[in-house]
GUPADO-620017 format. One line per 5 residues: number of its first residue (from 1); their letters; for each residue z, x, y of N, C-alpha, C, CB. Coordinates in Angstrom, 2 decimals, always signed. Atoms other than C-alpha are relative to their C-alpha. Glycine has a CB too. Layout:
! GUPADO-620017
NUM) a) Z X Y Z X Y Z X Y Z X Y | ...
This chain:
! GUPADO-620017
1) merfh) -0.01 -1.41 +0.37 +38.33 -89.99 +55.81 -0.40 +0.84 +1.20 -0.93 +0.26 -1.21 | +0.32 -0.95 -1.06 +38.28 -87.08 +58.17 -0.44 +1.32 -0.64 +1.23 +0.22 +0.94 | +0.45 -1.30 +0.50 +36.70 -83.65 +57.83 +0.95 +1.09 +0.50 -1.47 +0.30 +0.45 | -0.89 -1.11 -0.33 +38.83 -80.50 +57.75 -0.60 +1.29 -0.52 +1.41 -0.22 -0.60 | +0.37 -1.34 +0.42 +38.03 -76.81 +57.60 +1.22 +0.59 -0.72 -0.45 +0.90 +1.23
6) lyagl) -1.08 -0.59 +0.78 +40.10 -75.06 +54.92 -0.09 +1.52 +0.03 -0.05 -0.50 -1.45 | -0.12 -1.44 -0.07 +41.29 -71.48 +55.18 +1.06 +0.43 -1.01 +0.37 +0.48 +1.44 | -0.94 -0.46 +1.00 +43.00 -69.55 +52.40 -0.26 +1.47 -0.30 -0.10 -0.85 -1.29 | +0.14 -1.40 +0.39 +43.64 -66.01 +51.25 +1.35 +0.61 -0.28 -0.72 +0.80 +1.08 | -1.22 -0.75 +0.26 +46.21 -63.34 +50.58 +0.32 +0.86 +1.21 -0.14 +0.86 -1.26
11) gggfg) -0.46 -0.83 -1.12 +48.27 -61.52 +53.17 -0.01 +1.48 -0.36 +1.39 -0.42 +0.43 | -0.05 -1.44 +0.23 +49.06 -57.84 +53.34 -1.35 +0.62 +0.27 +0.46 +0.30 -1.43 | +1.27 -0.70 -0.15 +46.07 -55.59 +52.92 -1.21 -0.80 -0.44 +0.04 +1.27 -0.76 | +1.10 +0.83 +0.48 +43.96 -58.48 +51.63 -0.70 -0.75 +1.14 +0.50 -0.98 -1.03 | +0.69 +0.56 -1.15 +43.10 -59.73 +55.12 +0.42 -1.39 +0.43 -1.40 -0.02 -0.28
16) gahyc) -0.50 +1.31 -0.42 +44.91 -63.07 +55.25 -0.97 -1.13 -0.31 +0.30 +0.01 +1.46 | +0.82 +1.19 +0.23 +43.41 -66.53 +55.30 -1.36 +0.15 +0.65 +0.71 -1.26 +0.54 | +1.37 +0.00 -0.51 +39.66 -66.87 +55.78 -0.61 -1.37 -0.30 -0.86 +1.16 -0.65 | +0.66 +1.28 +0.21 +37.32 -69.85 +56.00 -0.54 -0.09 -1.42 -1.13 -0.21 +1.02 | +0.47 +0.21 +1.37 +36.61 -71.27 +52.53 -1.02 -1.14 -0.08 +1.17 -0.30 -0.92
21) qtvea) +0.89 +1.15 +0.09 +35.06 -74.70 +52.93 +0.46 -1.10 +0.94 -0.08 -0.52 -1.45 | -0.33 +1.19 -0.76 +34.98 -77.98 +54.80 +0.02 -1.17 -0.97 -1.03 -0.25 +1.17 | -0.18 +1.12 +0.94 +36.25 -81.08 +52.98 +0.33 -1.27 +0.77 +1.11 +0.32 -1.02 | -0.47 +1.27 -0.52 +36.89 -84.73 +53.59 +1.36 -0.29 -0.63 -1.01 -1.16 -0.28 | -1.34 +0.30 +0.48 +40.54 -85.77 +53.32 +0.55 -1.18 +0.79 +0.94 +1.23 +0.13
26) enide) -0.64 +1.15 -0.66 +42.71 -88.77 +54.18 +0.76 +0.42 +1.24 +0.94 -0.70 -0.97 | -0.84 -0.45 -1.12 +44.95 -86.72 +56.48 +0.21 +1.52 -0.10 +1.39 -0.74 +0.00 | -0.21 -1.45 -0.05 +46.08 -83.21 +57.41 +0.83 +0.48 -1.18 +0.67 +0.38 +1.31 | -0.82 -0.40 +1.14 +48.67 -83.14 +54.62 -0.85 +0.20 -1.25 +1.09 -1.04 -0.27 | +0.90 -0.12 +1.15 +46.00 -83.71 +51.99 -0.87 +1.24 +0.15 -0.89 -1.27 -0.14
31) ayqaa) +0.82 -1.18 -0.26 +43.86 -81.01 +53.62 +0.81 +1.28 -0.23 -0.55 -0.03 +1.43 | -0.86 -1.16 +0.23 +46.80 -78.55 +53.61 +0.20 +0.22 -1.50 +1.36 -0.19 +0.69 | -0.17 -0.13 +1.45 +47.33 -79.27 +49.90 -1.24 +0.63 -0.62 +0.28 -1.37 -0.64 | +1.24 -0.57 +0.52 +43.68 -78.48 +49.21 -0.10 +1.49 +0.37 -1.21 -0.78 +0.56 | +0.02 -1.41 -0.41 +43.96 -75.23 +51.21 +1.00 +0.81 -0.83 +0.33 +0.13 +1.50
36) yelav) -1.00 -0.66 +0.84 +47.13 -74.34 +49.28 -0.57 +0.29 -1.39 +1.27 -0.88 -0.12 | +0.58 -0.18 +1.33 +45.31 -74.84 +45.98 -1.06 +1.10 -0.01 -0.63 -1.32 -0.49 | +0.98 -1.08 -0.11 +42.49 -72.56 +47.14 +0.70 +1.35 +0.09 -0.91 -0.21 +1.23 | -0.74 -1.26 -0.13 +45.03 -69.88 +48.10 +0.60 +0.41 -1.34 +1.11 -0.14 +1.06 | -0.56 -0.31 +1.32 +46.73 -70.11 +44.69 -1.11 +0.50 -0.93 +0.69 -1.25 -0.60
41) eeyqs) +1.13 -0.46 +0.82 +43.33 -69.77 +42.98 -0.36 +1.44 +0.35 -1.23 -0.92 +0.20 | +0.32 -1.37 -0.39 +42.65 -66.64 +45.02 +1.07 +0.96 -0.51 -0.14 +0.11 +1.53 | -1.09 -0.82 +0.53 +46.08 -65.25 +44.11 -0.23 +0.27 -1.49 +1.37 -0.68 +0.22 | +0.16 -0.13 +1.44 +45.42 -65.91 +40.43 -1.21 +0.86 -0.37 -0.14 -1.37 -0.64 | +1.18 -0.83 +0.29 +42.04 -64.17 +40.64 +0.33 +1.50 +0.11 -1.14 -0.35 +0.96
46) yegch) -0.42 -1.40 -0.16 +43.88 -60.94 +41.59 +1.16 +0.39 -0.91 +0.38 +0.25 +1.43 | -1.15 -0.31 +0.84 +46.71 -61.17 +39.06 -0.27 +1.22 -0.88 +0.36 -1.20 -0.87 | +0.13 -1.21 +0.80 +47.30 -57.87 +37.33 -0.65 +1.16 +0.73 -0.78 -0.30 -1.22 | +0.65 -1.04 -0.78 +45.53 -55.89 +40.06 +0.70 +0.15 +1.35 -1.51 -0.33 +0.21 | -0.47 -0.26 -1.36 +46.69 -54.29 +43.30 +1.43 -0.49 +0.24 -0.93 -0.65 +0.99
51) gimnw) -1.39 +0.42 -0.16 +50.35 -55.18 +42.68 +0.24 -1.49 -0.04 +0.52 +0.53 +1.27 | -0.15 +1.45 +0.10 +49.72 -58.90 +42.24 +0.51 -0.33 -1.40 -1.37 -0.74 +0.31 | -0.66 +0.24 +1.28 +52.07 -60.09 +39.50 -0.41 -1.33 -0.62 +1.52 +0.03 +0.19 | +0.21 +1.24 +0.73 +51.26 -62.65 +36.82 +1.34 -0.46 -0.56 -1.06 +0.18 -1.14 | -1.24 +0.54 +0.53 +53.86 -64.76 +34.99 +0.69 +1.01 -0.91 -0.26 -1.30 -0.76
56) gdcye) -0.55 -1.00 +0.92 +54.34 -62.09 +32.31 +0.63 +1.17 +0.73 -1.07 +0.50 -0.93 | -0.56 -1.09 -0.80 +54.91 -59.41 +34.94 +1.35 -0.41 +0.59 -0.98 +0.40 +1.14 | -1.26 +0.51 -0.55 +57.60 -61.59 +36.54 +1.08 -0.02 -1.08 -0.19 -1.41 +0.58 | -0.94 +0.02 +1.12 +59.24 -62.02 +33.13 +0.52 +1.40 -0.28 -0.68 -0.59 -1.26 | -0.39 -1.38 +0.30 +59.23 -58.29 +32.41 +0.88 +0.58 +1.09 -1.24 +0.88 -0.19
61) daves) -0.78 -0.49 -1.13 +60.55 -57.49 +35.88 +1.42 -0.58 -0.04 -0.69 -0.35 +1.33 | -1.31 +0.64 +0.05 +63.40 -59.99 +35.47 +0.85 +0.57 -1.14 -0.15 -1.51 -0.17 | -0.73 -0.59 +1.13 +64.37 -58.55 +32.06 +0.46 +1.41 +0.36 -0.89 +0.03 -1.27 | -0.33 -1.38 -0.35 +64.23 -54.96 +33.30 +1.07 +0.08 +1.09 -1.25 +0.73 +0.46 | -0.99 +0.02 -1.09 +66.31 -55.88 +36.37 +1.33 -0.58 -0.44 -0.54 -0.80 +1.17
66) gfide) -1.24 +0.58 +0.51 +68.94 -57.57 +34.21 +0.26 -1.43 +0.43 +1.13 +0.84 +0.44 | -0.17 +1.39 -0.44 +68.38 -61.03 +35.66 -0.15 -0.99 -1.15 -1.01 -0.33 +1.09 | +0.15 +0.85 +1.18 +67.48 -62.40 +32.23 +0.73 +0.67 -1.15 -1.51 -0.25 -0.36 | -0.67 -0.44 +1.21 +69.78 -62.03 +29.27 -0.53 -0.88 -1.12 +1.58 -0.10 +0.12 | +0.68 +0.78 +1.03 +67.61 -63.16 +26.36 +0.95 -0.52 -1.07 -1.08 +0.82 -0.64
71) esmte) -0.94 +0.42 +1.03 +70.65 -63.46 +24.08 +0.85 -1.20 +0.43 +0.91 +1.15 -0.37 | -0.88 +1.08 -0.44 +72.68 -65.83 +26.24 -0.73 -1.17 +0.66 +1.02 +0.55 +0.95 | +0.75 +1.06 -0.67 +69.95 -67.87 +27.96 -0.86 -0.75 -1.01 -0.88 +0.57 +1.14 | +0.90 +0.77 +0.85 +68.01 -70.69 +26.31 -1.44 +0.34 +0.38 +0.27 -1.54 +0.13 | +1.41 -0.25 -0.29 +64.25 -70.37 +26.07 -0.46 -0.82 +1.20 -0.86 -0.33 -1.23
76) agihe) +0.37 +0.86 -1.14 +63.86 -73.31 +28.47 +0.56 +0.56 +1.30 +0.52 -1.44 -0.23 | -0.60 -0.58 -1.19 +66.25 -71.66 +30.92 -0.74 +1.24 +0.48 +1.44 +0.35 -0.26 | +0.77 -1.19 -0.34 +64.32 -68.41 +30.77 -1.32 -0.39 +0.65 -0.25 +0.87 -1.26 | +1.30 +0.43 -0.54 +61.00 -70.19 +31.36 +0.16 -0.59 +1.40 -0.66 -1.02 -0.92 | -0.23 +0.59 -1.32 +62.41 -72.16 +34.29 +0.28 +1.09 +1.03 +1.17 -1.01 -0.05
81) yvddl) -0.33 -1.09 -0.91 +63.85 -69.01 +35.86 -1.25 +0.81 +0.35 +1.06 +0.92 -0.64 | +1.21 -0.79 -0.25 +60.60 -67.06 +35.45 -1.04 -0.82 +0.77 -0.61 +0.50 -1.33 | +0.89 +0.86 -0.78 +58.57 -70.03 +36.72 +0.35 +0.06 +1.48 +0.07 -1.47 -0.50 | -0.45 -0.09 -1.39 +60.68 -69.93 +39.89 -0.35 +1.35 +0.62 +1.52 -0.24 +0.09 | +0.36 -1.34 -0.49 +60.19 -66.16 +40.26 -1.50 +0.11 +0.27 +0.42 +1.07 -1.01
86) yqeei) +1.46 -0.05 -0.14 +56.45 -66.52 +39.74 -0.44 -0.79 +1.24 -0.68 -0.57 -1.26 | +0.34 +0.81 -1.17 +56.24 -69.30 +42.34 +0.37 +0.72 +1.30 +0.70 -1.37 -0.07 | -0.41 -0.78 -1.18 +58.19 -67.16 +44.83 -0.97 +1.14 +0.26 +1.42 +0.55 -0.19 | +0.96 -1.10 -0.14 +55.80 -64.28 +44.16 -1.30 -0.51 +0.62 -0.27 +0.67 -1.37 | +1.21 +0.59 -0.56 +52.79 -66.49 +44.84 +0.19 -0.32 +1.47 -0.39 -1.28 -0.77
91) eswie) -0.27 +0.41 -1.39 +54.35 -67.90 +48.01 +0.11 +1.19 +0.94 +1.29 -0.83 +0.07 | -0.16 -1.17 -0.87 +55.07 -64.40 +49.30 -1.34 +0.64 +0.37 +0.88 +1.03 -0.69 | +1.31 -0.60 -0.24 +51.37 -63.48 +49.18 -1.00 -0.92 +0.69 -0.56 +0.44 -1.28 | +1.09 +0.87 -0.47 +49.32 -66.55 +50.03 +0.15 -0.40 +1.47 -0.07 -1.24 -0.86 | +0.09 +0.54 -1.36 +48.24 -67.70 +53.47 -1.06 -1.09 -0.04 -0.36 +1.13 +1.05
96) yyavk) +0.95 +1.11 +0.02 +46.50 -71.01 +54.08 +0.28 -0.94 +1.17 +0.07 -0.77 -1.33 | -0.14 +1.04 -1.02 +45.89 -73.69 +56.69 -1.26 -0.85 +0.03 +0.27 +0.61 +1.39 | +1.14 +0.91 -0.16 +43.58 -76.55 +57.58 -0.10 -0.37 +1.48 +0.18 -1.29 -0.89 | +0.27 +0.37 -1.39 +41.97 -77.47 +60.89 -0.95 -1.18 +0.01 -0.59 +1.21 +0.81 | +0.88 +1.16 -0.10 +40.47 -80.83 +61.77 -1.34 +0.43 +0.59 +0.64 -1.12 +0.87
101) degqd) +1.35 -0.32 -0.46 +36.70 -80.53 +62.21 -0.30 -0.86 +1.23 -1.05 -0.25 -1.13 | +0.36 +0.68 -1.25 +35.93 -81.38 +65.80 -1.30 +0.56 +0.55 +1.13 +0.15 +1.04 | +1.31 -0.49 -0.39 +32.47 -79.89 +65.81 -0.07 +1.50 +0.25 -0.44 -0.71 +1.20 | +0.01 -1.45 -0.25 +33.49 -76.26 +66.20 -0.49 +0.74 -1.25 +1.42 +0.50 +0.40 | +0.41 -0.85 +1.11 +32.19 -73.43 +64.04 +1.26 +0.42 -0.76 -0.82 +1.26 +0.51
106) pedy) -1.21 -0.33 +0.75 +34.72 -72.92 +61.23 +0.32 +1.49 +0.01 -0.14 -0.46 -1.43 | -0.24 -1.44 -0.05 +34.32 -69.15 +61.55 +0.70 +0.43 +1.30 -1.33 +0.76 -0.16 | -0.62 -0.32 -1.28 +35.78 -69.31 +65.09 +1.52 +0.04 -0.09 -0.41 -1.01 +1.04 | -1.46 -0.01 +0.12 +39.35 -69.64 +63.75 +0.48 +1.22 -0.70 +0.48 -1.22 -0.74
């Protein structure tokens, strides 16, 4: 196991990724996954505020834009489509990365 500093946050006016914690992980990919999860948690903590959309907001936006036709689409199809929109919305906001701990101060990145 190696130690990694994790950074996560929201872009735009939210300030981007910031140091969150140091963890032990098998490799950099595992550390990046942990940083990604922290970024998603931060996104979800802002849902409904400051223009950050939740799943329901994505659904309403898709209906209002005409991308969802509730009469012709199956419920499963609608949920899959909105899930994709929601994931795209999350990805457009979050910033995250991991850095191997080599003795440096995590705040220096």
